[in-house]
C-alpha positions as a Python dict, from the first residue, in 0.01 Angstrom:
ca = {
    (1, 'M'): (0, 0, 0),
    (2, 'T'): (141, 340, -97),
    (3, 'G'): (22, 683, -192),
    (4, 'N'): (-286, 649, 29),
    (5, 'P'): (-418, 1003, 95),
    (6, 'A'): (-584, 876, 415),
    (7, 'L'): (-235, 864, 571),
    (8, 'D'): (-255, 1244, 598),
    (9, 'N'): (-590, 1256, 779),
    (10, 'K'): (-541, 1429, 1116),
    (11, 'V'): (-728, 1187, 1342),
    (12, 'Y'): (-523, 1162, 1665),
    (13, 'Q'): (-592, 1447, 1909),
    (14, 'V'): (-260, 1471, 2092),
    (15, 'D'): (-368, 1763, 2311),
    (16, 'A'): (-596, 2065, 2292),
    (17, 'Q'): (-379, 2230, 2024),
    (18, 'R'): (-250, 1942, 1812),
    (19, 'K'): (-379, 1667, 1587),
    (20, 'L'): (-158, 1410, 1415),
    (21, 'S'): (-206, 1184, 1114),
    (22, 'M'): (-70, 833, 1067),
    (23, 'R'): (198, 983, 843),
    (24, 'D'): (302, 1216, 1126),
    (25, 'L'): (340, 915, 1356),
    (26, 'L'): (545, 728, 1094),
    (27, 'D'): (770, 1030, 1030),
    (28, 'Y'): (900, 1004, 1387),
    (29, 'F'): (1107, 703, 1274),
    (30, 'L'): (1313, 944, 1064),
    (31, 'Q'): (1398, 1180, 1349),
    (32, 'L'): (1625, 930, 1526),
    (33, 'G'): (1670, 680, 1243),
    (34, 'R'): (1538, 329, 1189),
    (35, 'M'): (1836, 169, 1361),
    (36, 'R'): (1726, 342, 1682),
    (37, 'V'): (1346, 355, 1646),
    (38, 'S'): (1234, 10, 1531),
    (39, 'D'): (864, -20, 1617),
    (40, 'L'): (544, 174, 1683),
    (41, 'H'): (259, 31, 1890),
    (42, 'I'): (-91, 177, 1884),
    (43, 'K'): (-337, 50, 2143),
    (44, 'V'): (-660, 177, 2291),
    (45, 'G'): (-610, 335, 2633),
    (46, 'V'): (-246, 446, 2597),
    (47, 'P'): (-68, 705, 2380),
    (48, 'P'): (144, 582, 2088),
    (49, 'V'): (446, 381, 2207),
    (50, 'Y'): (777, 360, 2018),
    (51, 'R'): (1056, 109, 2068),
    (52, 'V'): (1375, 314, 2089),
    (53, 'D'): (1708, 132, 2125),
    (54, 'G'): (1513, -179, 2220),
    (55, 'Q'): (1312, -10, 2499),
    (56, 'L'): (947, 100, 2488),
    (57, 'Q'): (888, 474, 2525),
    (58, 'R'): (545, 635, 2544),
    (59, 'M'): (477, 944, 2339),
    (60, 'R'): (362, 1248, 2535),
    (61, 'G'): (-3, 1280, 2445),
    (62, 'A'): (-356, 1172, 2516),
    (63, 'P'): (-450, 803, 2530),
    (64, 'I'): (-586, 670, 2202),
    (65, 'D'): (-958, 592, 2201),
    (66, 'A'): (-1128, 316, 2002),
    (67, 'A'): (-1248, 545, 1721),
    (68, 'T'): (-900, 690, 1671),
    (69, 'A'): (-740, 344, 1662),
    (70, 'E'): (-988, 234, 1396),
    (71, 'A'): (-931, 551, 1193),
    (72, 'L'): (-551, 504, 1207),
    (73, 'A'): (-587, 140, 1102),
    (74, 'G'): (-819, 240, 817),
    (75, 'S'): (-561, 489, 688),
    (76, 'L'): (-306, 207, 650),
    (77, 'L'): (-513, -62, 474),
    (78, 'S'): (-661, -105, 130),
    (79, 'P'): (-1031, -203, 97),
    (80, 'P'): (-949, -577, 48),
    (81, 'E'): (-722, -567, 354),
    (82, 'L'): (-994, -398, 560),
    (83, 'Q'): (-1231, -676, 459),
    (84, 'R'): (-972, -935, 562),
    (85, 'L'): (-938, -758, 897),
    (86, 'R'): (-1314, -775, 946),
    (87, 'D'): (-1328, -1141, 845),
    (88, 'H'): (-1026, -1273, 1036),
    (89, 'R'): (-984, -1013, 1313),
    (90, 'S'): (-622, -957, 1215),
    (91, 'C'): (-431, -857, 903),
    (92, 'D'): (-68, -846, 789),
    (93, 'S'): (27, -573, 546),
    (94, 'S'): (300, -327, 451),
    (95, 'C'): (321, 35, 354),
    (96, 'F'): (587, 284, 258),
    (97, 'T'): (643, 658, 263),
    (98, 'D'): (903, 857, 69),
    (99, 'K'): (1183, 747, 302),
    (100, 'L'): (1090, 421, 474),
    (101, 'Q'): (897, 100, 441),
    (102, 'F'): (689, -51, 719),
    (103, 'R'): (562, -397, 807),
    (104, 'L'): (220, -394, 971),
    (105, 'N'): (7, -622, 1181),
    (106, 'I'): (-336, -494, 1277),
    (107, 'F'): (-536, -698, 1525),
    (108, 'H'): (-794, -686, 1803),
    (109, 'D'): (-743, -718, 2176),
    (110, 'T'): (-981, -682, 2471),
    (111, 'H'): (-989, -302, 2432),
    (112, 'G'): (-1037, -279, 2055),
    (113, 'M'): (-813, -228, 1753),
    (114, 'A'): (-433, -244, 1792),
    (115, 'I'): (-152, -182, 1546),
    (116, 'A'): (211, -303, 1542),
    (117, 'V'): (437, -121, 1296),
    (118, 'R'): (794, -234, 1219),
    (119, 'A'): (1023, 6, 1028),
    (120, 'L'): (1237, -117, 741),
    (121, 'E'): (1484, 64, 521),
    (122, 'S'): (1345, 173, 182),
    (123, 'A'): (1630, -26, 22),
    (124, 'P'): (1842, -313, 158),
    (125, 'L'): (2161, -223, 338),
    (126, 'P'): (2489, -304, 161),
    (127, 'V'): (2581, -650, 283),
    (128, 'E'): (2913, -516, 415),
    (129, 'E'): (2716, -302, 664),
    (130, 'I'): (2510, -586, 812),
    (131, 'G'): (2780, -684, 1063),
    (132, 'F'): (2893, -1033, 960),
    (133, 'P'): (3184, -1141, 1184),
    (134, 'N'): (3356, -1317, 893),
    (135, 'N'): (3328, -1356, 516),
    (136, 'I'): (3060, -1626, 514),
    (137, 'W'): (2840, -1382, 320),
    (138, 'R'): (3080, -1398, 24),
    (139, 'D'): (3041, -1777, 12),
    (140, 'I'): (2661, -1744, 35),
    (141, 'V'): (2617, -1495, -250),
    (142, 'N'): (2839, -1713, -469),
    (143, 'R'): (2651, -2036, -392),
    (144, 'Q'): (2456, -2201, -672),
    (145, 'H'): (2241, -2424, -453),
    (146, 'G'): (2166, -2516, -93),
    (147, 'L'): (1954, -2386, 194),
    (148, 'V'): (2057, -2075, 388),
    (149, 'L'): (1858, -2014, 707),
    (150, 'V'): (1860, -1687, 900),
    (151, 'T'): (1708, -1732, 1244),
    (152, 'G'): (1636, -1533, 1557),
    (153, 'I'): (1359, -1389, 1767),
    (154, 'T'): (1113, -1134, 1629),
    (155, 'G'): (1295, -808, 1566),
    (156, 'A'): (1640, -964, 1528),
    (157, 'G'): (1691, -824, 1177),
    (158, 'K'): (1643, -1149, 985),
    (159, 'S'): (1460, -984, 693),
    (160, 'T'): (1727, -714, 665),
    (161, 'T'): (2008, -970, 645),
    (162, 'I'): (1836, -1181, 379),
    (163, 'A'): (1734, -877, 174),
    (164, 'S'): (2095, -757, 169),
    (165, 'L'): (2223, -1099, 57),
    (166, 'I'): (1961, -1132, -217),
    (167, 'D'): (2018, -774, -332),
    (168, 'R'): (2389, -844, -372),
    (169, 'I'): (2309, -1155, -577),
    (170, 'A'): (2073, -946, -792),
    (171, 'Q'): (2350, -695, -854),
    (172, 'T'): (2615, -944, -956),
    (173, 'R'): (2450, -1250, -1111),
    (174, 'P'): (2220, -1285, -1415),
    (175, 'C'): (1971, -1525, -1258),
    (176, 'R'): (1600, -1565, -1181),
    (177, 'I'): (1501, -1479, -822),
    (178, 'M'): (1157, -1565, -681),
    (179, 'T'): (1033, -1464, -336),
    (180, 'L'): (733, -1574, -131),
    (181, 'E'): (667, -1331, 154),
    (182, 'D'): (397, -1251, 407),
    (183, 'P'): (398, -956, 353),
    (184, 'V'): (656, -822, 105),
    (185, 'E'): (892, -611, 315),
    (186, 'Y'): (1182, -488, 101),
    (187, 'R'): (1105, -407, -261),
    (188, 'L'): (1399, -551, -453),
    (189, 'A'): (1502, -415, -791),
    (190, 'S'): (1584, -633, -1091),
    (191, 'K'): (1943, -552, -1181),
    (192, 'A'): (2162, -822, -1331),
    (193, 'A'): (1897, -1064, -1204),
    (194, 'I'): (1523, -1075, -1272),
    (195, 'I'): (1322, -1065, -948),
    (196, 'S'): (957, -1156, -891),
    (197, 'Q'): (821, -1094, -540),
    (198, 'R'): (494, -1264, -445),
    (199, 'E'): (290, -1186, -138),
    (200, 'V'): (100, -1465, 37),
    (201, 'G'): (-268, -1379, 49),
    (202, 'R'): (-243, -1132, -239),
    (203, 'D'): (-52, -1306, -519),
    (204, 'V'): (-62, -1664, -396),
    (205, 'P'): (-289, -1836, -141),
    (206, 'S'): (-16, -2002, 70),
    (207, 'F'): (357, -2068, 99),
    (208, 'E'): (298, -2430, -4),
    (209, 'R'): (113, -2338, -323),
    (210, 'G'): (368, -2070, -401),
    (211, 'L'): (656, -2316, -364),
    (212, 'R'): (484, -2573, -585),
    (213, 'D'): (432, -2309, -853),
    (214, 'C'): (778, -2163, -806),
    (215, 'L'): (955, -2487, -892),
    (216, 'R'): (787, -2469, -1237),
    (217, 'E'): (893, -2108, -1298),
    (218, 'D'): (1263, -2163, -1372),
    (219, 'P'): (1405, -2009, -1051),
    (220, 'D'): (1771, -2000, -957),
    (221, 'V'): (1724, -1834, -618),
    (222, 'I'): (1415, -1870, -396),
    (223, 'F'): (1328, -1683, -78),
    (224, 'V'): (1060, -1842, 141),
    (225, 'G'): (959, -1588, 406),
    (226, 'E'): (927, -1847, 682),
    (227, 'M'): (930, -2223, 727),
    (228, 'R'): (607, -2236, 926),
    (229, 'D'): (505, -2599, 928),
    (230, 'R'): (583, -2947, 801),
    (231, 'E'): (455, -2890, 448),
    (232, 'S'): (637, -2562, 386),
    (233, 'A'): (954, -2712, 540),
    (234, 'S'): (926, -3017, 316),
    (235, 'W'): (891, -2811, -2),
    (236, 'T'): (1173, -2578, 106),
    (237, 'L'): (1409, -2871, 165),
    (238, 'T'): (1309, -3022, -169),
    (239, 'A'): (1382, -2694, -350),
    (240, 'A'): (1729, -2678, -194),
    (241, 'E'): (1793, -3045, -274),
    (242, 'T'): (1698, -3003, -642),
    (243, 'G'): (1965, -2748, -727),
    (244, 'H'): (1827, -2412, -614),
    (245, 'L'): (1973, -2158, -373),
    (246, 'V'): (1700, -2116, -110),
    (247, 'F'): (1675, -1862, 171),
    (248, 'S'): (1430, -1887, 459),
    (249, 'T'): (1381, -1791, 824),
    (250, 'L'): (1288, -1959, 1151),
    (251, 'H'): (1211, -1821, 1496),
    (252, 'T'): (1484, -2008, 1682),
    (253, 'R'): (1753, -1870, 1912),
    (254, 'D'): (2059, -2068, 1799),
    (255, 'T'): (2187, -2296, 1524),
    (256, 'R'): (2144, -2621, 1715),
    (257, 'G'): (1787, -2528, 1801),
    (258, 'T'): (1724, -2459, 1433),
    (259, 'V'): (1825, -2809, 1328),
    (260, 'T'): (1618, -2959, 1609),
    (261, 'R'): (1316, -2745, 1520),
    (262, 'I'): (1321, -2862, 1157),
    (263, 'L'): (1346, -3228, 1256),
    (264, 'D'): (1067, -3188, 1512),
    (265, 'M'): (830, -3063, 1241),
    (266, 'F'): (815, -3421, 1117),
    (267, 'P'): (692, -3740, 1286),
    (268, 'P'): (961, -3968, 1437),
    (269, 'S'): (921, -4215, 1152),
    (270, 'Q'): (1042, -3950, 903),
    (271, 'Q'): (1310, -3777, 1105),
    (272, 'D'): (1601, -3994, 990),
    (273, 'E'): (1508, -3928, 627),
    (274, 'V'): (1470, -3553, 690),
    (275, 'A'): (1803, -3543, 876),
    (276, 'S'): (1971, -3700, 575),
    (277, 'Q'): (1797, -3454, 340),
    (278, 'L'): (1896, -3157, 557),
    (279, 'S'): (2256, -3276, 590),
    (280, 'L'): (2290, -3277, 211),
    (281, 'G'): (2091, -2963, 130),
    (282, 'L'): (2193, -2722, 406),
    (283, 'G'): (2437, -2448, 319),
    (284, 'A'): (2455, -2236, 634),
    (285, 'I'): (2258, -2126, 939),
    (286, 'I'): (2296, -1770, 1067),
    (287, 'S'): (2136, -1711, 1406),
    (288, 'Q'): (2141, -1347, 1506),
    (289, 'K'): (2047, -1099, 1778),
    (290, 'L'): (2044, -720, 1787),
    (291, 'I'): (2232, -593, 2094),
    (292, 'P'): (2206, -237, 2236),
    (293, 'K'): (2528, -44, 2189),
    (294, 'A'): (2733, 68, 2487),
    (295, 'A'): (2697, 432, 2381),
    (296, 'G'): (2321, 401, 2423),
    (297, 'E'): (2232, 488, 2066),
    (298, 'G'): (2138, 212, 1829),
    (299, 'R'): (2197, -163, 1817),
    (300, 'V'): (2452, -394, 1659),
    (301, 'V'): (2414, -748, 1530),
    (302, 'A'): (2578, -1049, 1695),
    (303, 'M'): (2575, -1373, 1501),
    (304, 'E'): (2619, -1745, 1551),
    (305, 'I'): (2719, -1909, 1222),
    (306, 'L'): (2704, -2277, 1130),
    (307, 'N'): (2872, -2363, 799),
    (308, 'N'): (2766, -2704, 667),
    (309, 'I'): (3108, -2852, 609),
    (310, 'Y'): (3151, -3231, 592),
    (311, 'A'): (3189, -3278, 969),
    (312, 'V'): (2871, -3079, 1036),
    (313, 'S'): (2680, -3264, 766),
    (314, 'N'): (2779, -3596, 919),
    (315, 'L'): (2661, -3491, 1268),
    (316, 'I'): (2323, -3377, 1130),
    (317, 'R'): (2280, -3700, 933),
    (318, 'L'): (2351, -3907, 1245),
    (319, 'G'): (2126, -3692, 1463),
    (320, 'K'): (2412, -3584, 1691),
    (321, 'V'): (2289, -3226, 1715),
    (322, 'E'): (2436, -3177, 2063),
    (323, 'Q'): (2788, -3203, 1913),
    (324, 'L'): (2741, -2914, 1670),
    (325, 'Y'): (2850, -2657, 1929),
    (326, 'S'): (3202, -2797, 1936),
    (327, 'Q'): (3224, -2737, 1561),
    (328, 'L'): (3114, -2376, 1613),
    (329, 'Q'): (3388, -2335, 1875),
    (330, 'T'): (3675, -2485, 1678),
    (331, 'R'): (3613, -2415, 1307),
    (332, 'T'): (3658, -2039, 1338),
    (333, 'K'): (3922, -1954, 1077),
    (334, 'D'): (3800, -1710, 813),
    (335, 'V'): (3846, -1957, 528),
    (336, 'P'): (3572, -2125, 320),
    (337, 'E'): (3629, -2463, 490),
    (338, 'E'): (3548, -2316, 834),
    (339, 'R'): (3398, -1965, 891),
    (340, 'M'): (3197, -2056, 1199),
    (341, 'T'): (3145, -1881, 1529),
    (342, 'T'): (2941, -1914, 1845),
    (343, 'L'): (2717, -1630, 1954),
    (344, 'E'): (2930, -1604, 2267),
    (345, 'R'): (3247, -1546, 2065),
    (346, 'S'): (3070, -1287, 1852),
    (347, 'L'): (2955, -1107, 2169),
    (348, 'A'): (3305, -1120, 2320),
    (349, 'V'): (3456, -964, 2008),
    (350, 'L'): (3203, -680, 2023),
    (351, 'V'): (3285, -624, 2391),
    (352, 'R'): (3659, -609, 2322),
    (353, 'R'): (3594, -351, 2050),
    (354, 'G'): (3399, -139, 2295),
    (355, 'V'): (3079, -163, 2090),
    (356, 'I'): (2867, -329, 2361),
    (357, 'S'): (2907, -355, 2739),
    (358, 'P'): (3008, -682, 2913),
    (359, 'L'): (2686, -686, 3119),
    (360, 'E'): (2470, -641, 2809),
    (361, 'A'): (2660, -914, 2627),
    (362, 'E'): (2621, -1158, 2915),
    (363, 'K'): (2247, -1087, 2925),
    (364, 'W'): (2207, -1179, 2557),
    (365, 'A'): (2438, -1483, 2555),
    (366, 'N'): (2276, -1822, 2501),
    (367, 'N'): (2541, -1975, 2728),
    (368, 'P'): (2671, -1723, 2988),
    (369, 'Q'): (2944, -1962, 3104),
    (370, 'A'): (3074, -2000, 2747),
    (371, 'F'): (3068, -1621, 2712),
    (372, 'M'): (3280, -1577, 3025),
    (373, 'E'): (3529, -1831, 2888),
    (374, 'E'): (3546, -1638, 2559),
    (375, 'M'): (3614, -1317, 2752),
    (376, 'Q'): (3910, -1482, 2926),
    (377, 'R'): (4078, -1569, 2596),
    (378, 'T'): (4373, -1350, 2508),
}
């Protein structure tokens, strides 16, 4: 959705002198920058709330009433999306202004309409600016096939990382790129590559149907917005196994948990077969978190990276997922045959550089004891 004049309707009475439109509320993201202001929450009974440097901050103004929340939601959605909201009580969408793009979820709670807005850059960041701790990204953009998973909690920057990788491929390789997203977040330009972006619910009814169709559309690179269930996971693994470079995301906190999560999507009788399929088709897993900077302004990415070298593939095939961490700890050289790191090592490096504080790093570590050991290394 773009160019909607309703965005400029002054519907929120901040105080006796001021009214704001939805566009005014979105423009606040520009004042401090998207890397500092990541989200806007609109809820009946409280003023607008922004997430600044990872912390919620209430705007100074009157609480939003039910009519205002509905008017703000209506300014963001197209007529078909409004109908979907009425039918299903929630709706995913996206919008963009001159400077930024936004991912939206509009839903109902016990007090009425509520809106969650996530800010995105209008164009993907250069991949060099994402914050990879090594050159694994160079190997990924040069891959011809395999599955690359970017994982993390909501708000960890997964979409930004994948968009930057795909954009670099589009710049440098004459290939066919297909995406299946819910909703489309970054609008990617066809450069050396030809890109088709499809939105679930608008252009295709489901991820599963989109993947089935996609495999008949001569793709070289496929982006599946999320592996949500057994069927989408099965089709994603098949696409990677049949000679395509496939990107997808999962809401998991580390690389070992990602492998376990995929296997657990399937019944026990199929897990050995899926483990074998994953061991052959996996390219890399990048599990990331956004950590508040020590200076108090902005956040920086910390990554755990699993590179599917032979030893890793063998452990996955045998179901020895608990042994993957030792590979992350020891295969750390920045060469194609290794290029792995634990999250704890990534955090320790950022602490030594003065980018994040030790206390903040320890709070975000998956394994605090392993983090302390990394900090004691010379």
